[in-house]
C-alpha positions in Angstrom: 24.7 7.1 -0.5 24.9 6.6 -4.3 22.5 4.1 -5.6 21.9 2.7 -9.0 18.5 1.2 -9.7 18.1 -1.2 -12.9 14.9 -2.9 -14.1 11.9 -2.7 -16.4 10.4 0.6 -16.6 6.9 -0.2 -15.3 8.0 -2.4 -12.3 10.8 0.1 -11.4 8.6 3.1 -11.4 6.3 1.2 -9.0 9.1 0.1 -6.8 10.9 3.5 -6.7 7.8 4.7 -4.8 9.1 2.6 -1.9 12.7 4.0 -2.2 13.6 6.5 0.4 15.6 8.8 -2.0 15.5 11.9 0.2 18.9 11.2 1.5 20.4 9.5 -1.4 21.7 10.1 -4.9 19.6 7.8 -7.3 20.5 6.8 -11.0 18.1 4.8 -12.8 18.8 2.3 -15.9 15.7 1.1 -17.5 16.5 -2.3 -19.0 15.0 -2.9 -22.4 16.7 -6.3 -23.1 19.0 -4.9 -25.6 22.1 -4.2 -23.4 24.1 -6.3 -21.1 27.3 -6.5 -19.1 29.3 -4.5 -21.4 27.2 -1.2 -20.8 27.3 -1.7 -17.1 31.1 -2.4 -17.0 31.5 1.0 -18.8 29.1 2.9 -16.6 31.1 3.5 -13.6 29.2 0.7 -11.7 31.8 0.3 -9.1 31.2 3.9 -8.0 27.8 2.9 -6.4 27.2 2.1 -2.8 24.3 0.0 -3.7 22.7 -1.4 -6.8 18.9 -2.4 -6.7 17.7 -4.9 -9.3 13.9 -4.4 -9.9 12.2 -6.9 -12.2 8.8 -8.5 -11.9 9.9 -11.8 -13.3 11.7 -13.7 -10.3 14.1 -15.7 -12.5 15.0 -12.7 -14.7 15.7 -10.6 -11.5 17.8 -13.4 -10.0 19.8 -14.0 -13.2 20.6 -10.4 -13.6 21.4 -9.8 -9.9 24.0 -12.7 -10.3 25.4 -11.1 -13.4 25.9 -7.7 -11.8 27.5 -9.3 -8.7 29.9 -10.9 -11.0 30.8 -7.7 -12.6 31.0 -5.4 -9.4 34.6 -5.5 -8.0 33.8 -3.0 -5.2 33.5 -5.0 -2.1 31.6 -2.1 -0.4 29.0 -2.2 -3.0 25.7 -4.1 -2.0 23.5 -5.6 -4.8 19.9 -6.2 -3.8 17.5 -8.5 -5.9 14.4 -6.3 -5.1 11.8 -8.9 -5.7 13.5 -11.5 -3.4 13.8 -8.9 -0.6 10.3 -7.6 -1.2 8.8 -10.9 -0.7 10.8 -11.7 2.4 9.7 -8.4 4.0 6.1 -8.9 3.4 4.2 -10.0 6.7 3.8 -13.8 6.9 0.0 -13.8 7.8 -2.7 -12.7 5.3 -4.3 -10.7 8.0 -1.4 -8.5 8.5 -0.7 -8.2 4.7 -4.0 -7.2 3.8 -4.6 -4.8 6.9 -1.3 -3.2 6.4 -2.5 -1.8 3.0 -1.4 1.8 3.1 -4.0 2.8 0.6 -7.0 1.9 2.9 -7.4 3.6 6.3 -10.6 2.0 7.0 -12.6 -0.8 5.8 -16.3 -1.2 5.0 -16.4 -5.0 4.9 -14.4 -8.1 5.7 -14.3 -11.4 3.7 -13.5 -14.6 5.6 -13.4 -18.0 4.4 -11.0 -20.3 2.3 -9.9 -20.7 -1.3 -13.3 -20.3 -2.8 -13.5 -16.8 -1.5 -9.7 -16.2 -1.8 -9.9 -16.5 -5.6 -13.6 -16.2 -6.3 -14.4 -12.8 -4.7 -12.7 -9.7 -6.1 -12.6 -7.3 -3.1 -11.7 -4.2 -5.1 -15.0 -4.8 -7.3 -17.3 -4.5 -4.4 -18.9 -1.3 -3.2 -16.4 0.4 -0.8 -13.3 -1.0 0.7 -13.3 -4.7 1.5 -10.4 -6.7 3.2 -10.3 -10.3 1.7 -8.9 -12.3 4.5 -9.7 -15.8 3.1 -6.9 -18.1 2.8 -6.7 -21.7 1.2 -7.7 -24.4 3.7 -8.8 -21.8 6.3 -11.5 -23.6 8.6 -14.1 -22.1 10.8 -11.7 -22.0 13.9 -9.1 -20.1 12.0 -11.7 -17.7 10.5 -12.7 -17.0 14.0 -8.9 -16.5 15.3 -8.3 -14.3 12.3 -11.3 -12.1 13.1 -10.3 -12.0 16.8 -6.8 -10.9 15.6 -7.9 -8.0 13.4 -10.1 -6.7 16.1 -7.2 -6.8 18.7 -4.7 -5.4 16.2 -6.4 -3.4 13.6 -9.5 -2.0 15.4 -9.2 1.5 14.0 -9.3 0.2 10.5 -12.5 -2.0 11.0 -14.4 -0.2 13.8 -16.9 1.1 11.3 -17.6 -2.2 9.3 -20.9 -2.5 7.6 -20.6 -5.9 6.0 -18.9 -9.3 6.8 -19.0 -12.0 4.3 -18.3 -15.6 5.4 -17.5 -18.2 2.7 -18.7 -21.7 4.3 -16.9 -23.8 1.6 -19.3 -26.5 1.3 -21.8 -28.6 3.1 -19.3 -30.6 5.1 -17.5 -27.4 6.4 -18.5 -28.2 10.0 -16.8 -31.5 9.5 -13.5 -29.9 8.7 -10.4 -29.1 10.9 -7.4 -27.7 9.2 -5.1 -28.4 12.0 -5.9 -32.2 11.8 -5.5 -32.3 7.9 -2.6 -32.9 5.5 -2.8 -29.2 4.3 -2.0 -27.7 7.7 1.7 -26.7 6.9 0.5 -25.3 3.6 -2.2 -23.4 5.1 0.6 -21.6 7.4 2.7 -21.2 4.3 -0.1 -19.7 2.4 -0.6 -17.0 4.9 -3.0 -18.5 7.5 -3.2 -17.5 11.0 -0.1 -19.1 12.7 -0.2 -18.1 16.3 -2.4 -21.0 17.4 -1.7 -24.7 16.8 -5.4 -25.6 17.7 -5.7 -29.4 17.4 -2.0 -30.0 15.8 -1.0 -32.3 18.5 -3.7 -34.8 17.4 -2.6 -34.7 13.8 -1.8 -38.3 12.9 0.2 -37.2 9.6 2.8 -34.8 11.1 4.5 -34.5 14.4 6.2 -31.1 14.3 5.0 -28.4 16.7 3.8 -25.0 15.7 7.1 -23.4 17.1 9.1 -25.8 14.7 6.8 -24.7 11.7 7.1 -21.1 12.5 10.9 -21.5 12.6 10.8 -23.3 9.3 8.6 -20.5 7.8 11.1 -17.9 9.0 14.0 -19.8 7.6 12.2 -20.0 4.2 11.4 -16.4 4.4 15.1 -15.3 4.5 16.5 -18.2 2.5 19.0 -16.7 -0.2 19.3 -13.4 1.6 22.4 -11.8 3.4 20.6 -10.8 6.6 23.6 -8.8 7.6 22.4 -6.3 5.0 18.8 -5.9 6.5 19.7 -2.6 8.1 20.7 -1.2 4.8 17.5 -2.6 3.1 15.3 -1.0 5.7 17.0 2.2 5.3 16.5 2.1 1.5 12.9 0.9 1.7 11.1 2.0 4.9 7.8 1.1 3.3 8.9 -2.0 1.5 5.5 -3.4 0.6 4.1 -0.1 -0.6 3.6 -0.3 -4.4 1.1 1.2 -6.9 -2.4 -0.5 -6.1 -0.6 -2.3 -3.2 0.5 -5.8 -4.5 -0.9 -7.7 -1.5 -1.8 -10.8 -3.5 1.3 -12.3 -4.7 0.5 -15.7 -3.0 -2.8 -16.1 -5.2 -2.4 -17.5 -8.8 -1.7 -14.7 -11.2 -4.4 -13.7 -13.6 -3.1 -15.5 -16.5 -3.2 -18.7 -14.6 -6.8 -18.2 -13.3 -8.1 -17.8 -16.9 -7.8 -21.6 -17.6 -11.3 -23.4 -17.9 -12.2 -26.7 -16.3 -11.8 -29.6 -18.7 -14.3 -32.3 -19.7 -11.6 -34.8 -18.8 -11.3 -33.4 -15.3 -14.9 -33.6 -14.9 -15.2 -37.1 -16.2 -12.3 -38.3 -14.0 -13.4 -36.6 -10.9 -14.3 -38.8 -7.8 -15.3 -38.0 -4.4 -12.3 -38.9 -2.3 -12.1 -36.3 0.5 -12.0 -37.7 4.0 -14.2 -35.0 5.3 -16.9 -36.2 2.9 -16.5 -39.8 3.4 -15.9 -39.9 7.2 -17.9 -38.1 9.9 -16.0 -36.6 12.8 -18.5 -35.8 15.5 -16.0 -34.0 17.9 -15.0 -31.6 15.0 -18.6 -31.0 14.1 -19.5 -30.2 17.7 -16.5 -27.8 18.1 -17.2 -25.9 14.9 -20.8 -25.5 15.7 -19.7 -24.0 19.0 -17.0 -21.9 17.3 -19.4 -20.5 14.6 -21.7 -19.5 17.4 -18.9 -17.7 19.2 -17.8 -16.0 16.1 -21.2 -14.5 15.2 -21.7 -13.5 19.0 -18.4 -11.7 18.7 -19.3 -10.0 15.4 -22.7 -8.8 16.7 -21.3 -7.6 20.1 -18.6 -5.4 18.2 -21.1 -4.2 15.4 -24.7 -4.5 16.5 -26.0 -3.3 13.2 -23.8 -5.1 10.8 -25.0 -7.1 7.9 -23.5 -10.6 7.8 -23.8 -12.7 4.7 -23.0 -16.4 5.0 -22.6 -17.8 1.6 -21.7 -21.0 -0.5 -20.1 -20.0 -3.8 -21.0 -21.8 -7.0 -19.4 -25.0 -8.3 -19.6 -26.4 -11.8 -22.7 -28.5 -12.3 -20.7 -31.3 -13.8 -18.9 -31.8 -10.5 -22.2 -31.1 -8.4 -24.0 -34.0 -10.2 -21.3 -36.5 -9.6 -20.9 -35.8 -5.8 -24.7 -35.3 -5.1 -25.2 -38.8 -3.6 -22.4 -38.2 -1.1 -23.6 -34.9 0.1 -27.2 -35.6 0.9 -26.4 -36.1 4.6 -24.0 -33.3 4.7 -26.5 -30.8 3.2 -29.1 -31.8 5.8 -26.7 -31.5 8.7 -25.3 -28.2 7.5 -28.7 -26.7 6.8 -29.9 -27.8 10.3 -26.9 -25.8 11.9 -27.5 -22.7 9.8 -31.3 -22.7 10.7 -30.5 -23.2 14.5 -27.9 -20.3 14.2 -30.3 -18.0 12.4 -32.7 -18.4 15.3 -30.1 -16.5 17.3 -28.4 -14.2 14.9 -30.0 -12.0 12.0 -27.5 -13.1 9.3 -28.5 -13.9 5.7 -27.6 -17.2 4.2 -27.3 -17.5 0.4 -26.2 -20.7 -1.5 -25.0 -20.1 -5.1 -24.9 -23.9 -5.6 -27.9 -23.8 -7.7 -27.2 -20.4 -9.4 -27.2 -20.2 -13.1 -23.3 -19.9 -13.1 -23.1 -23.6 -12.2 -24.2 -24.5 -15.7 -21.4 -23.0 -17.5 -17.9 -24.4 -17.2 -16.3 -21.4 -18.7 -16.4 -19.8 -15.1 -14.3 -22.5 -13.5 -10.6 -23.4 -13.5 -10.9 -26.7 -11.6 -13.4 -28.8 -9.6 -13.8 -26.2 -6.8 -12.8 -22.8 -7.8 -14.0 -19.9 -10.0 -11.5 -18.7 -12.6 -10.9 -15.0 -13.1 -13.9 -14.5 -15.3 -16.1 -16.5 -13.0 -14.8 -14.3 -10.1 -15.7 -11.1 -11.9 -19.2 -12.3 -12.8 -19.8 -13.8 -9.3 -18.5 -10.5 -7.5 -21.1 -8.6 -9.5 -23.8 -10.8 -8.1 -22.5 -10.5 -4.6 -22.2 -6.7 -5.0 -25.9 -6.5 -6.0 -26.9 -8.8 -3.2 -25.0 -6.7 -0.6 -27.0 -3.7 -1.8 -30.3 -5.4 -1.0 -32.0 -5.0 2.4 -32.5 -7.8 4.8 
């Protein structure tokens, strides 16, 4: 098969690593932005069996793909928008995405939690290999299910774990059930554990079943693709998600977006409106306490000597001060549960809500999350703490 690869040099070189070129003749055009359809029309473009367009920018990639399809008159020539296909071939669940990393054959640590840890902990900056399994809106129940899933499906990669970090979000975390919240669909779209509906049938906002949601996710995954070409794609790219450094975090905001800093106006206008703060759900609290106990029991049964760190990541003090009156009861309730659990399990609990990082807004990009600078600084603190004995 004759293949033409066209794209920016850096991204094309990365993607070429995934191309099985052992049985193919491959020509490469590096796009520098100065040539267009005239060169392609004069290059024997219709002699190729397949043309692969490789650009890191989604829109540019799509636009050039359309241009090439317009130029090509050979009906047997297939044109692939690499970035579109690449995204579609990635596993839907973050657990599969991270655990499929071909560069790591085993892990020293796992990170569980939600968006605080997802963007606030840089796994590659910790000592050893850490898998960051945190997903936005991931509650205690889905943390537990994610851990179970990794044990069942990726045991060889995690059997020698030394550390598990559990991000507990905030003091009302035991009052939080993703399956009953308005973010449940987004949680699945962001890569959350989607094999268990938990309490979705009781969700008063949505009435769709998990099967319907999964079908929609599958539809969205392949939207815009000619699935009849799937066999050819898999033949060309047998390791489609292998890239230099393994790009497993496409769903997380890019670095440039995470360099923003929280504004004084955002702090000034901030109000505590979350239903999990303003309303108490005793049934949810009871279930989450039980699930947390089950998760810790599972962890210590599988790794008796493991170090478990339960943490609260820092939040900007301007936000903390405004919400303090609402969190008095939640802090008391939360710390009571942690204390009871600590009587049964030898984990270490650390709250960074009074850390010096809370004083400086340059570390945050919104009311809840560390920006990239904040994540770097916090990860250094976490790395130091993980090296301390307890």
